[in-house]
Steps between C-alpha positions, in 0.01 A plus 500: 500500500401409857461144624125548537481628142682190375259280696194688374625483143569129534154429640341701221694315232419171672130568456554612141545866409273673252631622168426831331279311254284379791413848629122494563270717291371645829761436771372455855826507703662827389817623670641845422861594581498869409309793650389627159380162378330463840286803425383377161425153636302651788301717258428224248470166684253380762636500854468121541720436195796695641723280717760765592626849422811682623522651846565840340142517376366487855651838591251783421785750482643326193212307345159592361324172580627451857158446657426200278863383503490464878238227464737287289810310619820694434831372365854636503600354163662185641485172308381294797222751569381502142490122462315459830197662335494230227464764227362431156625842384779724628519861385822698540661826402775496240750664739414356844549165684728382220656202682158377612357529149797311353456213747125484443552481125746214548233322702260530208257725686296730272654845541400812306716812523379855442718800414460869583273694261660814355175671402123472528471288184735241650306522828175416320669213318635362828157513664352313204780243511455445873123470463536238225752307710260492795202404283339839568496668158168677567624648828814618324300667224279673758805627690657637182171664398479674839856629458424633151184669626696689762762602243226629268355707785841658563550577130155663490604756763812665353691769688689780328880479506736216583689576825844347531513228765785304653464175694733452796528155657710364789878512443453786255352291219275650235314357201544601136410369155403140435313452828142465614552798732585718199162419346327556834636855504402557138146373558471737797586789267857546627834524322759264644804714571722193547426398140598849382825463695580178312419247775396164356278279712640517858804706599640705784484877503697744718316737733683784327335396174165486675553851636606644163265298280224761486231245586147623569414187699717266706342159557632326811459124484428408862375217721285656775580363844803308378804448722783757477782413261802662341343446157205722597709775662532687171121542493528698826796715400468869606556601137168342402319701767663811359399407146143469626488879509503514118436141386184304567587194714275197456535189717394192304479165685735253334238222504294687240760453228745235619297237316320523166130472578183702564670697781707671229181685408479625859849645456406670172182645651685624810763674286235648271311634803821655638562656161149649492544638851829656396338655193229659717764637735 
């Protein structure tokens, strides 16, 4: 803990920290510490009620709400930053900024943590929970209804067959059973090859397995315009270019399915469109 964090925490406690029981019914100084909670807050709360979101949400390569996010002060998940906004509600991810969250809880600041949805049902539930927390139940219900309407439209346009698809992410990671991505593939009318190979949730897969897996579609999880990195080198391996001669390669921006929200429907629709195009070919 830095000296400035100790000072900020001391000043906050000196003025009397809030307790979880004192969280307002409609908070007006909301601070979000996670890119995925940022997105839901930006979609559900009025701009003037949001005190700060993370700097990650201001990058259009990684975030879906970057244009709006750039109009709001950004934080880097530091205690002194967070307290400077005099928050009446702090929203965090269950797996990020852990030391900051622990210190804020000790200070008695209202903190609500959100996990990672594993399917669309959990995604809907999380949107409803966030909306209730922000005092925006009607907005949450409208957002969920719009999602369901898009899902119904997809289900009403079935395509024959279920091509086998494999997701390939940086560092050779893929996604199997028990994940939101698995349901995204299913809703797009695809069979998740990683699930058939016994991969649960997230796991690494060898390029040899990719080459021999008999996939009909290879989905490359990319960040357009991102800086070069060793993690992304596998997505540019010559073997993948060779596979493109017999396997349909689909580049899917990571921001469409990194977080559980309406953009997930964009990912499903993009994959369904690629599947239709492949069927016509």
